[in-house]
KOLGU-4560 file (N, C-alpha, C; in nm, 3 decimals, padded with zeros to 5 digits):
<recs>
<n_xx: -00.843 n_yy: -00.349 n_zz: 01.541 ca_xx: -00.865 ca_yy: -00.488 ca_zz: 01.576 c_xx: -00.800 c_yy: -00.577 c_zz: 01.471 mol: A seq: 1 type: MET>
<n_xx: -00.720 n_yy: -00.669 n_zz: 01.516 ca_xx: -00.654 ca_yy: -00.761 ca_zz: 01.425 c_xx: -00.747 c_yy: -00.875 c_zz: 01.389 mol: A seq: 2 type: LEU>
<n_xx: -00.754 n_yy: -00.904 n_zz: 01.259 ca_xx: -00.840 ca_yy: -01.012 ca_zz: 01.212 c_xx: -00.758 c_yy: -01.138 c_zz: 01.191 mol: A seq: 3 type: THR>
<n_xx: -00.826 n_yy: -01.252 n_zz: 01.194 ca_xx: -00.756 ca_yy: -01.378 ca_zz: 01.177 c_xx: -00.714 c_yy: -01.400 c_zz: 01.033 mol: A seq: 4 type: LYS>
<n_xx: -00.793 n_yy: -01.349 n_zz: 00.939 ca_xx: -00.759 ca_yy: -01.359 ca_zz: 00.798 c_xx: -00.793 c_yy: -01.227 c_zz: 00.729 mol: A seq: 5 type: ILE>
<n_xx: -00.733 n_yy: -01.207 n_zz: 00.614 ca_xx: -00.765 ca_yy: -01.089 ca_zz: 00.536 c_xx: -00.662 c_yy: -00.978 c_zz: 00.548 mol: A seq: 6 type: GLY>
<n_xx: -00.680 n_yy: -00.880 n_zz: 00.463 ca_xx: -00.587 ca_yy: -00.767 ca_zz: 00.459 c_xx: -00.600 c_yy: -00.679 c_zz: 00.583 mol: A seq: 7 type: ARG>
<n_xx: -00.498 n_yy: -00.597 n_zz: 00.603 ca_xx: -00.495 ca_yy: -00.508 ca_zz: 00.719 c_xx: -00.549 c_yy: -00.371 c_zz: 00.681 mol: A seq: 8 type: LEU>
<n_xx: -00.635 n_yy: -00.317 n_zz: 00.765 ca_xx: -00.681 ca_yy: -00.181 ca_zz: 00.743 c_xx: -00.594 c_yy: -00.086 c_zz: 00.825 mol: A seq: 9 type: ASP>
<n_xx: -00.622 n_yy: 00.042 n_zz: 00.818 ca_xx: -00.539 ca_yy: 00.142 ca_zz: 00.886 c_xx: -00.539 c_yy: 00.122 c_zz: 01.037 mol: A seq: 10 type: ALA>
<n_xx: -00.651 n_yy: 00.086 n_zz: 01.092 ca_xx: -00.661 ca_yy: 00.065 ca_zz: 01.237 c_xx: -00.574 c_yy: -00.053 c_zz: 01.280 mol: A seq: 11 type: GLU>
<n_xx: -00.576 n_yy: -00.160 n_zz: 01.203 ca_xx: -00.495 ca_yy: -00.278 ca_zz: 01.235 c_xx: -00.346 c_yy: -00.246 c_zz: 01.223 mol: A seq: 12 type: ALA>
<n_xx: -00.309 n_yy: -00.168 n_zz: 01.123 ca_xx: -00.168 ca_yy: -00.130 ca_zz: 01.108 c_xx: -00.122 c_yy: -00.044 c_zz: 01.224 mol: A seq: 13 type: LYS>
<n_xx: -00.207 n_yy: 00.046 n_zz: 01.270 ca_xx: -00.172 ca_yy: 00.129 ca_zz: 01.386 c_xx: -00.155 c_yy: 00.043 c_zz: 01.511 mol: A seq: 14 type: ASN>
<n_xx: -00.243 n_yy: -00.055 n_zz: 01.527 ca_xx: -00.233 ca_yy: -00.146 ca_zz: 01.642 c_xx: -00.104 c_yy: -00.226 c_zz: 01.636 mol: A seq: 15 type: GLU>
<n_xx: -00.069 n_yy: -00.275 n_zz: 01.518 ca_xx: 00.056 ca_yy: -00.350 ca_zz: 01.502 c_xx: 00.177 c_yy: -00.260 c_zz: 01.528 mol: A seq: 16 type: LEU>
<n_xx: 00.171 n_yy: -00.137 n_zz: 01.482 ca_xx: 00.281 ca_yy: -00.043 ca_zz: 01.503 c_xx: 00.304 c_yy: -00.018 c_zz: 01.652 mol: A seq: 17 type: GLN>
<n_xx: 00.196 n_yy: -00.005 n_zz: 01.727 ca_xx: 00.207 ca_yy: 00.014 ca_zz: 01.872 c_xx: 00.271 c_yy: -00.108 c_zz: 01.938 mol: A seq: 18 type: GLU>
<n_xx: 00.231 n_yy: -00.227 n_zz: 01.894 ca_xx: 00.290 ca_yy: -00.350 ca_zz: 01.949 c_xx: 00.438 c_yy: -00.360 c_zz: 01.916 mol: A seq: 19 type: MET>
<n_xx: 00.474 n_yy: -00.320 n_zz: 01.795 ca_xx: 00.615 ca_yy: -00.325 ca_zz: 01.754 c_xx: 00.697 c_yy: -00.223 c_zz: 01.834 mol: A seq: 20 type: MET>
<n_xx: 00.639 n_yy: -00.108 n_zz: 01.865 ca_xx: 00.709 ca_yy: -00.008 ca_zz: 01.946 c_xx: 00.740 c_yy: -00.064 c_zz: 02.085 mol: A seq: 21 type: GLU>
<n_xx: 00.645 n_yy: -00.139 n_zz: 02.142 ca_xx: 00.669 ca_yy: -00.201 ca_zz: 02.272 c_xx: 00.782 c_yy: -00.303 c_zz: 02.263 mol: A seq: 22 type: LYS>
<n_xx: 00.785 n_yy: -00.378 n_zz: 02.155 ca_xx: 00.891 ca_yy: -00.478 ca_zz: 02.135 c_xx: 01.026 c_yy: -00.408 c_zz: 02.118 mol: A seq: 23 type: ILE>
<n_xx: 01.027 n_yy: -00.299 n_zz: 02.044 ca_xx: 01.152 ca_yy: -00.223 ca_zz: 02.026 c_xx: 01.203 c_yy: -00.170 c_zz: 02.160 mol: A seq: 24 type: TYR>
<n_xx: 01.113 n_yy: -00.124 n_zz: 02.245 ca_xx: 01.155 ca_yy: -00.073 ca_zz: 02.376 c_xx: 01.216 c_yy: -00.185 c_zz: 02.460 mol: A seq: 25 type: LYS>
<n_xx: 01.157 n_yy: -00.305 n_zz: 02.452 ca_xx: 01.214 ca_yy: -00.418 ca_zz: 02.523 c_xx: 01.354 c_yy: -00.450 c_zz: 02.473 mol: A seq: 26 type: LEU>
<n_xx: 01.372 n_yy: -00.446 n_zz: 02.343 ca_xx: 01.504 ca_yy: -00.472 ca_zz: 02.285 c_xx: 01.604 c_yy: -00.365 c_zz: 02.328 mol: A seq: 27 type: LEU>
<n_xx: 01.560 n_yy: -00.241 n_zz: 02.327 ca_xx: 01.649 ca_yy: -00.132 ca_zz: 02.368 c_xx: 01.690 c_yy: -00.142 c_zz: 02.514 mol: A seq: 28 type: ASP>
<n_xx: 01.604 n_yy: -00.205 n_zz: 02.596 ca_xx: 01.634 ca_yy: -00.221 ca_zz: 02.738 c_xx: 01.699 c_yy: -00.356 c_zz: 02.768 mol: A seq: 29 type: ASN>
<n_xx: 01.752 n_yy: -00.421 n_zz: 02.665 ca_xx: 01.821 ca_yy: -00.551 ca_zz: 02.677 c_xx: 01.733 c_yy: -00.660 c_zz: 02.737 mol: A seq: 30 type: ASN>
<n_xx: 01.608 n_yy: -00.660 n_zz: 02.703 ca_xx: 01.516 ca_yy: -00.765 ca_zz: 02.746 c_xx: 01.478 c_yy: -00.849 c_zz: 02.624 mol: A seq: 31 type: LYS>
<n_xx: 01.580 n_yy: -00.913 n_zz: 02.568 ca_xx: 01.563 ca_yy: -00.986 ca_zz: 02.443 c_xx: 01.467 c_yy: -01.103 c_zz: 02.456 mol: A seq: 32 type: LYS>
<n_xx: 01.470 n_yy: -01.173 n_zz: 02.567 ca_xx: 01.383 ca_yy: -01.290 ca_zz: 02.586 c_xx: 01.236 c_yy: -01.250 c_zz: 02.584 mol: A seq: 33 type: ALA>
<n_xx: 01.202 n_yy: -01.141 n_zz: 02.653 ca_xx: 01.064 ca_yy: -01.094 ca_zz: 02.654 c_xx: 01.022 c_yy: -01.045 c_zz: 02.515 mol: A seq: 34 type: LYS>
<n_xx: 01.111 n_yy: -00.976 n_zz: 02.448 ca_xx: 01.081 ca_yy: -00.926 ca_zz: 02.314 c_xx: 01.058 c_yy: -01.043 c_zz: 02.218 mol: A seq: 35 type: ALA>
<n_xx: 01.143 n_yy: -01.145 n_zz: 02.228 ca_xx: 01.129 ca_yy: -01.262 ca_zz: 02.142 c_xx: 00.997 c_yy: -01.334 c_zz: 02.169 mol: A seq: 36 type: GLU>
<n_xx: 00.960 n_yy: -01.345 n_zz: 02.296 ca_xx: 00.836 ca_yy: -01.411 ca_zz: 02.333 c_xx: 00.716 c_yy: -01.336 c_zz: 02.275 mol: A seq: 37 type: LYS>
<n_xx: 00.718 n_yy: -01.203 n_zz: 02.283 ca_xx: 00.608 ca_yy: -01.123 ca_zz: 02.228 c_xx: 00.604 c_yy: -01.132 c_zz: 02.076 mol: A seq: 38 type: GLN>
<n_xx: 00.721 n_yy: -01.135 n_zz: 02.011 ca_xx: 00.725 ca_yy: -01.149 ca_zz: 01.866 c_xx: 00.666 c_yy: -01.283 c_zz: 01.822 mol: A seq: 39 type: LEU>
<n_xx: 00.702 n_yy: -01.388 n_zz: 01.892 ca_xx: 00.649 ca_yy: -01.521 ca_zz: 01.858 c_xx: 00.498 c_yy: -01.525 c_zz: 01.877 mol: A seq: 40 type: ILE>
<n_xx: 00.452 n_yy: -01.468 n_zz: 01.987 ca_xx: 00.308 ca_yy: -01.464 ca_zz: 02.014 c_xx: 00.235 c_yy: -01.384 c_zz: 01.906 mol: A seq: 41 type: LYS>
<n_xx: 00.291 n_yy: -01.272 n_zz: 01.868 ca_xx: 00.229 ca_yy: -01.186 ca_zz: 01.768 c_xx: 00.230 c_yy: -01.250 c_zz: 01.629 mol: A seq: 42 type: LEU>
<n_xx: 00.338 n_yy: -01.319 n_zz: 01.597 ca_xx: 00.350 ca_yy: -01.375 ca_zz: 01.462 c_xx: 00.287 c_yy: -01.512 c_zz: 01.446 mol: A seq: 43 type: SER>
<n_xx: 00.243 n_yy: -01.574 n_zz: 01.553 ca_xx: 00.180 ca_yy: -01.705 ca_zz: 01.541 c_xx: 00.030 c_yy: -01.687 c_zz: 01.512 mol: A seq: 44 type: SER>
<n_xx: 00.004 n_yy: -01.644 n_zz: 01.392 ca_xx: -00.131 ca_yy: -01.617 ca_zz: 01.345 c_xx: -00.144 c_yy: -01.673 c_zz: 01.203 mol: A seq: 45 type: THR>
<n_xx: -00.261 n_yy: -01.716 n_zz: 01.166 ca_xx: -00.278 ca_yy: -01.764 ca_zz: 01.030 c_xx: -00.281 c_yy: -01.651 c_zz: 00.926 mol: A seq: 46 type: PRO>
<n_xx: -00.288 n_yy: -01.526 n_zz: 00.973 ca_xx: -00.296 ca_yy: -01.412 ca_zz: 00.882 c_xx: -00.158 c_yy: -01.379 c_zz: 00.825 mol: A seq: 47 type: ASN>
<n_xx: -00.141 n_yy: -01.404 n_zz: 00.697 ca_xx: -00.015 ca_yy: -01.377 ca_zz: 00.628 c_xx: 00.022 c_yy: -01.230 c_zz: 00.634 mol: A seq: 48 type: TYR>
<n_xx: -00.075 n_yy: -01.143 n_zz: 00.624 ca_xx: -00.049 ca_yy: -00.999 ca_zz: 00.618 c_xx: 00.010 c_yy: -00.945 c_zz: 00.749 mol: A seq: 49 type: PHE>
<n_xx: -00.029 n_yy: -01.005 n_zz: 00.860 ca_xx: 00.029 ca_yy: -00.965 ca_zz: 00.988 c_xx: 00.175 c_yy: -01.005 c_zz: 00.993 mol: A seq: 50 type: ILE>
<n_xx: 00.205 n_yy: -01.129 n_zz: 00.954 ca_xx: 00.344 ca_yy: -01.176 ca_zz: 00.955 c_xx: 00.430 c_yy: -01.095 c_zz: 00.859 mol: A seq: 51 type: ARG>
<n_xx: 00.374 n_yy: -01.060 n_zz: 00.744 ca_xx: 00.447 ca_yy: -00.979 ca_zz: 00.646 c_xx: 00.478 c_yy: -00.841 c_zz: 00.704 mol: A seq: 52 type: GLU>
<n_xx: 00.381 n_yy: -00.780 n_zz: 00.769 ca_xx: 00.400 ca_yy: -00.647 ca_zz: 00.828 c_xx: 00.508 c_yy: -00.651 c_zz: 00.936 mol: A seq: 53 type: TYR>
<n_xx: 00.505 n_yy: -00.753 n_zz: 01.020 ca_xx: 00.605 ca_yy: -00.767 ca_zz: 01.126 c_xx: 00.745 c_yy: -00.778 c_zz: 01.066 mol: A seq: 54 type: ILE>
<n_xx: 00.759 n_yy: -00.858 n_zz: 00.962 ca_xx: 00.888 ca_yy: -00.873 ca_zz: 00.897 c_xx: 00.939 c_yy: -00.743 c_zz: 00.839 mol: A seq: 55 type: GLY>
<n_xx: 00.852 n_yy: -00.668 n_zz: 00.775 ca_xx: 00.891 ca_yy: -00.539 ca_zz: 00.719 c_xx: 00.933 c_yy: -00.441 c_zz: 00.829 mol: A seq: 56 type: LYS>
<n_xx: 00.864 n_yy: -00.444 n_zz: 00.940 ca_xx: 00.900 ca_yy: -00.356 ca_zz: 01.051 c_xx: 01.034 c_yy: -00.395 c_zz: 01.112 mol: A seq: 57 type: GLU>
<n_xx: 01.061 n_yy: -00.523 n_zz: 01.124 ca_xx: 01.187 ca_yy: -00.567 ca_zz: 01.183 c_xx: 01.306 c_yy: -00.529 c_zz: 01.095 mol: A seq: 58 type: LEU>
<n_xx: 01.286 n_yy: -00.527 n_zz: 00.964 ca_xx: 01.394 ca_yy: -00.487 ca_zz: 00.873 c_xx: 01.432 c_yy: -00.342 c_zz: 00.896 mol: A seq: 59 type: ILE>
<n_xx: 01.335 n_yy: -00.259 n_zz: 00.933 ca_xx: 01.359 ca_yy: -00.116 ca_zz: 00.953 c_xx: 01.407 c_yy: -00.081 c_zz: 01.093 mol: A seq: 60 type: ASN>
<n_xx: 01.424 n_yy: -00.181 n_zz: 01.179 ca_xx: 01.468 ca_yy: -00.154 ca_zz: 01.316 c_xx: 01.609 c_yy: -00.097 c_zz: 01.314 mol: A seq: 61 type: TYR>
<n_xx: 01.633 n_yy: 00.003 n_zz: 01.395 ca_xx: 01.758 ca_yy: 00.079 ca_zz: 01.391 c_xx: 01.881 c_yy: 00.000 c_zz: 01.434 mol: A seq: 62 type: GLN>
<n_xx: 01.870 n_yy: -00.086 n_zz: 01.534 ca_xx: 01.984 ca_yy: -00.159 ca_zz: 01.585 c_xx: 01.970 c_yy: -00.307 c_zz: 01.553 mol: A seq: 63 type: ASP>
<n_xx: 02.005 n_yy: -00.346 n_zz: 01.433 ca_xx: 01.987 ca_yy: -00.482 ca_zz: 01.385 c_xx: 02.065 c_yy: -00.586 c_zz: 01.465 mol: A seq: 64 type: GLN>
<n_xx: 02.174 n_yy: -00.546 n_zz: 01.528 ca_xx: 02.256 ca_yy: -00.640 ca_zz: 01.605 c_xx: 02.180 c_yy: -00.698 c_zz: 01.724 mol: A seq: 65 type: LYS>
<n_xx: 02.083 n_yy: -00.625 n_zz: 01.777 ca_xx: 02.005 ca_yy: -00.673 ca_zz: 01.890 c_xx: 01.910 c_yy: -00.784 c_zz: 01.852 mol: A seq: 66 type: LEU>
<n_xx: 01.884 n_yy: -00.799 n_zz: 01.722 ca_xx: 01.791 ca_yy: -00.901 ca_zz: 01.676 c_xx: 01.855 c_yy: -01.038 c_zz: 01.663 mol: A seq: 67 type: LEU>
<n_xx: 01.987 n_yy: -01.047 n_zz: 01.671 ca_xx: 02.056 ca_yy: -01.175 ca_zz: 01.654 c_xx: 02.077 c_yy: -01.246 c_zz: 01.783 mol: A seq: 68 type: TYR>
</recs>
């Protein structure tokens, strides 16, 4: 369960990882608009740790050209 504030526990990180996998699949299937919409929805949170985790995950994405 994602919290509005505070650090991320293992369960929250697993939940975020699953969400990022769905976004990666959208990007791989050339559905950039849907992926961008989900990223914006996910990152529009007051929790800094969630936004930080998302950024770190996006850096590790295999096909960086799809992110531009």
